[in-house]
N, C-alpha and C positions, 0 to 999 in steps of 0.2 A: 459510535466512534471507538468504544473500548474493544469491540470485536476486531476491528481493523487494526488498532494499535497493538493488540496482543499477537498479531501475525507478523509484526515487524521485528525481526531478529537481526542480530549482527551489528547493533548500534552500541556505542560506548555509553549510552544513557538509557535509563529505564523507559519502557513504553509508557508508563504512568506519567512521566514528566513531559511527554509530547503534547503540544497544542496542535489543533487542526491545521494551522497555517505554517507550522515550522518546516523549513527546508530540510528534508531528511538527508540529502546529500551533504549539506553543511553540518548536520549533526552526526555524520560518520557513515552513512549508508553507502556501500560500494556497489558497483555495477553487478558484481556477482551476488551480493546480498539482495539486490532488487529482484533478481531472477527467483531467488528463494522465496521472497515475499510474494511474488506473483503466483508461484506454485502453491504456496500456503493459502492464498486467497481463493484460488481456483478450487482447492479441496474444501475449504471452509464454507464457501458459498455456492458450490456446485455450478460453477461457471467456467467458461473458457475465454481468455482474452484474445480477441482477434488481432491480426497483424497491425491493423490501424491504431490499436491502443498500446502496442509494444514500443513505447518511446519513453525517454527519460522523464519527460514532463508528467506522464501518467502517474509515476511513482514518486514525484518530487515532494509531496506532502500528504498527510492524512486526508485533507480536503480534496486533493486531486484524485486520490484513490477512491474516496467516497463517490465523487462525480463519475468516475469510470464504472464503478459498481452499479450506480444508478442507471447509466447508459446500458448496462448489461441486464437490467431488469431486476436488480436486487433492491428491495425496499431498504429503508433506513436500518443498517446493521447495528 
């Protein structure tokens, strides 16, 4: 989880304070910042998010991001 949490930037709270189920949009994640998170995840884990995963719900929480990464074949980050 910590690898994913450290890619989340643009929140008014620290990544260390996030819990897996926290709604990142309620914690301050903007649509623009979610694109930056996606790009950082693609770089960090050498993956590419397909169109089917480019939805708000994919980036709603650390848990949903972990699920998307698992779908892309990334083991427990």
